N, C-alpha and C positions, 0 to 999 in steps of 0.2 A: 531683178533689181540690181542696179550697178551704179557705182559712183565714179565719176570721171577721174582718171589717173590713180585709181585706188586698186592695188593688187589684192584680188580676193581669191578665196578658195571655194570652189564649187561644193556645195552641201545640199543634202536633201531638204533641209529646213528652208533654205534660201530658195530653192526650186519651187517648193510648195507656196512660199509667200508670195513669190513673183507671179505665180499663176493666179492667185486668188486674192489680190489686193483690192478691196472694195472701196475704202475711204483712206486716202493717203494723208497722214499727219506726220509732222516732224517734231521731234523733241530735242532740245539742246541742253547739254550738261555744261554749265559755266561755273567754274570755281566751286564745284561740288553741289551746287544748287540745280534744281530741275526747272525748266521752263518749256512751254509748249507753243506751237504755232500751227494753226490750220492753214493749209496751202490754199490760196486764192487762185481762181481760174483765169486764164487767157485762152479762150477757145477759139481757134481761128477756123474760118469758114473757107470752102474752096479748096485749094491746092494743099499738098502734103506739107506740114510744118510751117504754114504761112504765119508770120508774125513772131517766130522764134528769133531772138537776138543772138545769132550764131557768133557774132564777134565777142560776146560776153561769156559764152559757154566755156567752162573750164573746171578747175578743181573746186570741189564743194557742191557741184551740181549732181542731181540724181536722175537716173533713167528708170522709169516705173512701167510695169505692165499691169494694167488695171481692168478688173472684171466688175460687172454691175453688182454682183453679190457672190457670196461664198457658193451658192447653188447655181450660179449662172452658167449656161452651156453655150451662150452666144458669143459674138465677136468681142475680143478684148482690144483695148486701146493702149497705145504708147504715149507717155507723157515725159516731158522734161520739167524738172523742178529746180528753181534756182535756190542758192543758199538762204535767200530771204523768204522763201516759201511761195514764190510766184509759180504757177503750174501752166505749162504750155502743151497743148495737144498737138501731137505729130500726126497720128493716123492709126489705122488698124494694125494690130500685131498679127503675125502669122498664126493661122488657125491650128489649134492643138499642138502648140509648141511652147516651150518654157524658155524664158529669157535667162541666158547663162552668163554673159559678160558684155562689156562695153570697151571698145578699143581705146587705147591710150591716146590716139589722135583725135578722138571724139566723133569719128565719122560713122563707124559701123556698130551694129548690135549683133550679138551671136545668140541664136536660138537652136534648140535641139527638140526634134519631134520623136519622143520616146514611144515606140511601139513594141511592147513586150511580146508580141506574137510573131514577130519576124526578126532575124539576125541583122538585116540590112536597114538602116534608118538614116533620114536625111539631116544633114547639118545645114542650117539656114543662116545666111548673112543678109542683114537689112541695112542699106545706106540711109542713115538717119537724115541726111540732107535732102534726099530725093525721093525716099520711099521704095526705091529699086530693091527687088528681092532676088537673090540668087542661092542656089543650094547644090549639094552634092552628096552622094550616098556613101556611108562607111559601114563596116562591119563592127558591130558593138553588142556587148552584153547589157544587161539592165543598169541604169544609173551610171554612165561613165563619167570620168572627170574631163571637162572641157573648158577651154579658155583661149583668149587671144594671146599671141606671143607679146612680149615686152620689148621696147617701150611703146612702139606705135600701133601694134596690132596688125602687122603685115602678114601674119601667118596664123595658123590655128593648131593649138595642142589638144590632142585627144588621148586619154587613157581609157581603152576600150572596156575594161573590166578584167575578169578572170576566166580561166579555162574551167572545164568541168571538174577538174582536180583541185581547183582553188588557187592555182598559180596565176600571177598577174601577167596580163598581156603587155607587150612593150608600149610605152608612150610613144605616140607618133606626131610628127609635125607635117601639116598640110599647107599648101598655098591657100589663098581665099577662094580659089576655083576648084580645089579638091585634089591637086597634084601632090602625091606623097613626096616629101622632101627628105625626111630622116626618120628612122626608127631608132629609139634609145635603148641602151643595154637593159636587161632585166636581172643581170647577175654581176656582182662585183667581187674581186678577190678577197677583201677584208670584210666588207659590209654585209656580204651575202646577197640573197635574192631580193628583189623589190617586193615590198610587203604592203603597199598602200599608196598614199597620195604623193603629189609633187608640188613644188613651188618654183616659180621663176623669179629671179630678182628684177628690180625695176629697170635695169639697163639691158636686160635680156642676154647677158654674158654667162650667166651661170644658173643651174638648177640644183634643187635639193630633192632627193628621194628618200622616202621612208623605207627602210629595209629590215631584214631579219634581225640584224645586229645593231641597228641604230639608224644612222643617216649616211647618205653619200652625196658629196658635192660633185657635180658634173658640169663640164663646159657645155656651151651652147652646141657645139659640134658633137657631143655625146662622149667626150673623153673623161674618164674618172680623174678626179682632182684629189679628193681627201674622204677618208672614212671617218666618221664620228660616232664613237661608241656611246650608247645611251644606258648608263648604269650596267655595263657589261653584258647587255643584251637580255637582262633578267626581267626588265619591266615591260608592261604592255604600254606602247606609246602611240600617240596620234600626232601627226604633223598639222599644226594649226595655221599660222600666219607669219609673215615676216615681222620681226620686232624692230629692226633697223636694217641698214644696208649690209650689215656685217653679221647678223644673227637672226635665228628663227625661233619661233615660240612652239613648244611641244608640250602636250599633255601625257605625262607618264604615270600611270596608276592613279589618276585623279588629281595630280599635283601639276602645277604650271612651271616649266623650266625654260630658260633662255639658253639656247646653244650657239655659242660663237661658231662661225664657219672656219675660224682658225684652228679649231679643235681644242681650244683651251677650256678650262673648267666651266661648267654650266652654272648659271645663277638660278636659284630656286626662288620663285615668287610667292608660293603658297606652302603651307605646312599641315593644313587641316582640311578635310573634305568629307562631305556627306555622300548620299547616294547619287548626287548629280554628277554631271561630267562638264568639263569646260569645252566651249565651241571656239572661242577666239577672245583676244584681249588687246587693249590699246592703252598706250601711255600718253596722257594729256598733261599740260602744265598744271591742271588741277588735281591730278592723281592718276592712278591706274584702274582701268574698268575692264570687266570681263563679262562675257555672256556664258551663262551656265544653263544646263538643260537637263530635264528628267521628265519621264512619263508624259511625253508629248507637249510639255510647256517649256518655255525658255524665259529667263529674267536677267536683269542686270545687277552686277555686284560691283562694289568698289573695294579693292584690295588694301588691306591695311599693312602697315610696316611690320607687324608681328606675324605675318603669314596667314592671318584670318581674313575673312571677307564680310562685308556688310551688304545686305540685299537693299537695293534702292527702290522706293516707291515712285513709279512713273505715272503721271497723270494720263488718263486715257487707256490704260492697260488694265483690262479686267482681270479678275481672279481666274487662274487656270488658263490665262491667255499666253501671248508671246511677246516678248521685247527683244528685238533684233537689231544690234548696231549695223549700220551700213558703211562704216568707215570714218576714221577721224578726220576732222577739217579744222586745223588750228586748235582752239580750246573747246571745240564743239564736237559732239558726237550725235549725228542724226540717227534716229531710231525709227524702225517700223514697229508699230504697236497694233 
């Protein structure tokens, strides 16, 4: 599942949802109220993507990988969905591969064929305009981080996973045809060793790494820029998503904090938390909304000004199911339910 021009973090929940999406529904949150819209179909016959209004495809559109059912083992299909809910069939998705990202120029989709029995696995690129498929092999452990480079998607970023001792392997940048362009550092003088995820800013000029002692801001060329301490390194933190061009959102010990890349003091969004963990959050004109998860389920919360959160009831989301934001678009938050 991907949203055009939306910077997203590869997550296991998103990988699973993309692989087994049976019925595509969109839910919009407008001024704090919930509305739903069933996507209507425009199924083109004949050639790949016939009937897609490519001149209109842009921010707010959604790319979806759709299976017939949760238990389906057959061919999955790629669809484009407009902000108004119109669904356009592109063609078959690569077999046994999960949709990971959509390039910023709207042209390519990125898939990963995860085979846990071998260390060499294919990275797959599909041209959404033509259906042409290309691939190259990479060395990877289970569930790597994978995304297109920003802003256009002219390269691919791969975080292969960890060594047998638990140390993170270096983030690598490949061309779309598989040429290794750069390996990023795994150790920084102040921030320590890389300890998890990465984010690349919308312009592609900087990246942020999660490290042993907090965060490290790094240039596109791999040069360290600034170490950012997260509570003196005493908290267990997870790098979530960009908050704006100058700051990132981090979950530290179950609390949401905004860390400016300048290194100035963090802003804490929450002050109370149960057993759940935050997955990501978005600030809309109508308020701040966060996805929380626990025990295999996820749900949507609206954050209150006093640091607490209110769980929202979303039409179409069954009990013990999943509610997953796909990225903010204006004052709307498309959801996978």
